[in-house]
C-alpha positions in Angstrom: -23.4 -93.7 141.0 -23.2 -93.8 144.8 -22.8 -97.5 145.4 -19.1 -97.5 145.5 -19.0 -94.5 147.9 -21.1 -96.3 150.4 -19.6 -99.8 149.9 -22.6 -101.3 148.1 -22.6 -103.9 145.3 -26.1 -102.8 144.1 -28.7 -100.1 144.5 -30.6 -101.0 147.7 -33.7 -98.8 147.2 -34.9 -99.5 143.7 -38.7 -99.5 143.5 -38.6 -102.5 141.1 -39.9 -105.6 143.0 -36.5 -107.4 143.3 -37.1 -110.6 145.3 -33.6 -110.5 146.7 -34.6 -107.4 148.8 -37.9 -108.9 149.9 -38.9 -107.7 153.4 -42.0 -108.9 155.2 -42.8 -106.9 158.3 -45.3 -108.0 160.9 -48.2 -106.4 158.9 -47.1 -108.1 155.7 -46.8 -111.4 157.4 -50.3 -111.0 158.9 -51.7 -110.0 155.5 -50.2 -113.1 153.9 -51.7 -115.3 156.6 -55.1 -113.9 155.9 -54.7 -114.6 152.2 -53.7 -118.2 152.9 -56.6 -118.6 155.2 -59.1 -117.2 152.6 -57.8 -119.6 149.9 -57.6 -122.5 152.3 -61.2 -122.0 153.3 -62.2 -122.7 149.7 -64.3 -119.5 149.6 -65.0 -117.3 146.6 -63.4 -114.0 147.4 -60.3 -112.7 149.3 -59.7 -109.0 149.8 -56.4 -107.2 150.3 -56.4 -103.4 150.6 -53.9 -100.7 151.5 -52.7 -97.3 150.5 -50.4 -96.9 147.4 -47.0 -98.2 148.1 -47.7 -100.1 151.3 -46.5 -103.5 149.9 -49.6 -105.1 148.5 -47.7 -106.3 145.5 -45.0 -107.7 147.7 -47.6 -109.7 149.7 -49.2 -111.0 146.5 -45.8 -112.1 145.0 -45.0 -114.0 148.2 -48.4 -115.8 148.0 -47.8 -116.7 144.3 -44.3 -118.1 145.2 -45.8 -120.5 147.7 -48.8 -121.7 145.8 -48.7 -125.4 145.0 -47.9 -126.6 141.5 -51.4 -127.8 140.9 -52.6 -124.2 140.8 -53.4 -122.2 137.7 -53.4 -118.5 138.2 -54.9 -115.8 136.1 -53.5 -112.3 136.8 -55.4 -109.2 135.7 -53.3 -106.0 136.0 -55.6 -103.7 134.1 -59.1 -103.8 135.7 -60.5 -100.9 133.7 -62.4 -103.4 131.5 -66.0 -104.0 130.5 -67.7 -107.3 131.4 -66.8 -108.8 128.0 -63.2 -107.5 128.1 -62.7 -109.0 131.6 -64.0 -112.4 130.5 -61.7 -112.2 127.4 -58.7 -111.3 129.6 -59.5 -114.3 131.9 -59.6 -116.6 128.9 -56.3 -115.3 127.7 -54.7 -115.8 131.1 -56.1 -119.4 131.4 -55.0 -120.2 127.8 -58.6 -120.7 126.7 -59.0 -120.5 122.9 -61.9 -118.6 121.4 -62.9 -116.8 118.3 -62.8 -113.1 119.0 -65.3 -112.3 116.3 -67.8 -114.5 118.0 -67.1 -113.4 121.6 -70.1 -112.8 123.8 -70.7 -112.9 127.5 -72.4 -116.3 127.3 -69.8 -117.8 125.0 -66.9 -116.7 127.1 -68.6 -117.6 130.3 -69.3 -121.1 128.9 -65.6 -121.4 127.9 -64.4 -120.4 131.4 -66.9 -122.7 133.1 -65.6 -125.6 131.0 -62.0 -124.8 131.9 -62.8 -124.6 135.6 -64.5 -128.0 135.4 -61.5 -129.5 133.5 -59.1 -128.1 136.0 -61.1 -129.5 138.9 -61.3 -132.9 137.4 -57.6 -132.9 136.8 -56.8 -131.9 140.4 -56.0 -128.3 139.7 -57.1 -125.2 141.6 -57.9 -122.0 139.7 -57.2 -118.6 141.2 -57.9 -115.2 139.7 -55.9 -112.2 141.1 -57.0 -108.7 140.1 -54.8 -105.8 141.0 -56.0 -102.2 141.3 -59.4 -103.7 141.8 -60.8 -100.4 143.1 -61.2 -99.4 139.4 -63.6 -102.3 138.7 -67.1 -101.3 137.6 -70.0 -102.7 139.7 -71.3 -104.6 136.7 -67.9 -106.2 136.2 -67.8 -107.2 139.9 -71.2 -108.8 139.5 -69.9 -110.7 136.5 -67.1 -112.0 138.7 -69.6 -113.1 141.4 -71.5 -115.1 138.8 -68.3 -116.9 137.8 -67.8 -118.0 141.3 -71.2 -119.7 141.4 -69.7 -122.8 140.0 -68.9 -125.1 143.0 -68.8 -128.6 144.4 -70.1 -129.6 147.8 -66.9 -128.5 149.4 -65.3 -125.7 147.4 -65.6 -123.0 144.8 -64.0 -123.9 141.5 -62.8 -120.3 141.1 -61.2 -118.3 143.9 -60.8 -114.6 143.4 -58.3 -112.3 145.1 -59.1 -108.6 144.9 -56.2 -106.3 145.6 -56.7 -102.5 145.7 -56.6 -99.2 147.4 -59.0 -98.3 150.3 -61.6 -97.1 147.8 -62.2 -100.8 147.1 -63.7 -101.3 150.5 -66.1 -98.4 149.9 -67.0 -99.9 146.5 -67.9 -103.2 148.0 -70.3 -101.5 150.5 -72.7 -100.7 147.7 -76.2 -102.2 148.1 -76.1 -103.8 144.7 -72.9 -105.6 145.6 -74.0 -107.1 148.9 -74.1 -110.6 147.6 -70.5 -110.4 146.5 -69.5 -108.8 149.9 -71.0 -111.8 151.7 -68.7 -114.1 149.8 -65.5 -112.5 151.0 -64.0 -115.1 153.4 -60.9 -113.1 154.4 -60.0 -109.5 154.2 -57.0 -107.5 155.4 -56.1 -103.8 155.2 -52.3 -103.3 155.0 -51.1 -100.4 157.2 -47.9 -98.4 156.8 -44.7 -99.4 158.7 -44.0 -98.2 162.2 -40.7 -96.3 163.0 -38.9 -99.4 164.2 -40.1 -101.3 161.1 -38.8 -98.4 158.9 -35.4 -98.7 160.6 -35.3 -102.5 160.1 -36.5 -102.2 156.5 -33.8 -99.7 155.5 -31.1 -101.6 157.3 -32.2 -104.9 155.7 -32.0 -103.5 152.2 -28.6 -102.0 152.9 -27.3 -105.3 154.2 -28.6 -107.2 151.2 -26.8 -104.6 149.0 -23.6 -105.4 150.7 -23.4 -102.6 153.3 -21.4 -103.5 156.5 -21.7 -100.2 158.5 -24.4 -97.8 159.7 -25.4 -95.3 157.0 -28.5 -93.5 158.4 -28.4 -91.7 161.7 -31.2 -91.8 164.3 -32.3 -88.3 163.3 -32.4 -89.5 159.7 -34.7 -92.4 160.5 -37.1 -90.2 162.5 -37.2 -87.7 159.7 -37.6 -90.5 157.1 -40.5 -92.0 159.0 -42.2 -88.6 159.4 -41.9 -87.6 155.7 -42.7 -91.0 154.3 -45.5 -91.9 156.6 -44.1 -95.4 156.8 -45.0 -96.1 153.1 -42.3 -98.5 151.9 -42.3 -97.1 148.3 -41.8 -93.5 149.6 -39.1 -94.8 152.0 -37.3 -96.3 148.9 -37.5 -93.1 146.9 -36.3 -90.8 149.8 -33.5 -93.1 150.8 -32.3 -93.4 147.2 -32.2 -89.6 146.8 -30.6 -89.1 150.2 -27.8 -91.5 149.3 -27.3 -89.6 146.1 -27.2 -86.4 148.1 -24.7 -87.9 150.5 -22.5 -88.9 147.7 -22.6 -85.5 146.0 -21.7 -83.8 149.3 -19.2 -86.5 150.2 -21.0 -87.3 153.5 -20.6 -90.9 154.6 -23.5 -90.6 157.0 -27.0 -89.7 156.1 -28.5 -87.3 158.6 -32.0 -85.7 159.0 -31.0 -82.7 156.9 -30.1 -84.8 153.9 -33.3 -86.8 154.3 -35.3 -83.5 154.4 -33.6 -82.3 151.2 -34.2 -85.6 149.5 -37.9 -85.6 150.4 -38.2 -82.0 149.2 -36.8 -83.0 145.8 -39.0 -86.0 145.1 -42.2 -85.2 147.1 -42.7 -81.6 146.0 -42.9 -80.4 149.6 -44.6 -77.1 149.7 -42.2 -74.2 149.6 -42.6 -71.1 151.9 -44.7 -68.3 150.5 -43.0 -65.3 148.9 -41.1 -62.9 151.2 -43.5 -60.1 150.2 -46.2 -61.9 152.1 -48.3 -62.4 148.9 -49.6 -66.0 148.7 -48.0 -67.8 145.7 -51.4 -68.8 144.2 -52.2 -65.0 144.0 -49.5 -64.1 141.5 -51.0 -65.8 138.4 -54.3 -64.1 139.3 -52.6 -60.7 139.5 -50.9 -61.3 136.2 -54.2 -62.0 134.5 -55.8 -58.9 136.0 -52.9 -56.7 134.7 -53.3 -58.2 131.3 -57.0 -57.5 131.3 -56.5 -53.9 132.4 -53.8 -53.4 129.8 -56.2 -54.6 127.0 -59.0 -52.4 128.3 -56.7 -49.4 128.5 -55.5 -50.0 124.9 -59.1 -50.2 123.6 -60.0 -47.0 125.5 -57.1 -45.2 123.9 -58.1 -46.4 120.4 -61.7 -45.3 120.9 -60.4 -41.9 122.0 -58.4 -41.6 118.8 -55.1 -41.4 120.6 
């Protein structure tokens, strides 16, 4: 809708992971280097954590794009699985055939072990990537650890990348998961963007979309950084809505006020309390009290025969 008004040939701030708009800041580049090191070290587990929207998926996609052709990858996007369901999902990803009616932990583990040995003998590496790994149950994580027991004298036959929110770090501190934690060869926590990085990020996406002039003012960038906290996904959402607001108001430059309005629309920023001075949360309570009093009064009148 607003692309023509701002001289764009596509929407620059879609939250879909379009590789054309790929941006790797200093932190993303460092995270990618840690993942490379962890895999190159032939260890069992690699850990990548970060808040929602910080770019963990971006980093993992960059890693996938540069893996050599002799790598088979299993990608698990739904980690809310039991031990049996996880093994079945790994079999599905690795194209391992099995009879679902006969599926058991031992049978699926044996199937996966045979596949790992076959890949190794054929010169293939096998990598398992689990997104949203903070939702994994401790028993499932222990099952993963057991899968990584298969190894040669120099490397593990299965390498696992766990990607998740900060809660994943807390989960791995459990006493019953200490053996798994000791197998993590590389870990990185992805932090939000800084103010200069937010500016470069926004300008980069605008340029990729065909923009040839400044669109956001300095005050807009400062407000954007403050309201988004440097989270790329929130930056995208706010910028997209701010451009829409600029188009609707026919403003070719996005200032801090437009960014504030955009953030208020999509982030549900708390509104001021009612002018009467009563807190907003108190109104529903007062309503319920009035209803109760009304019911009591009506019953009293009925008992009095009125």
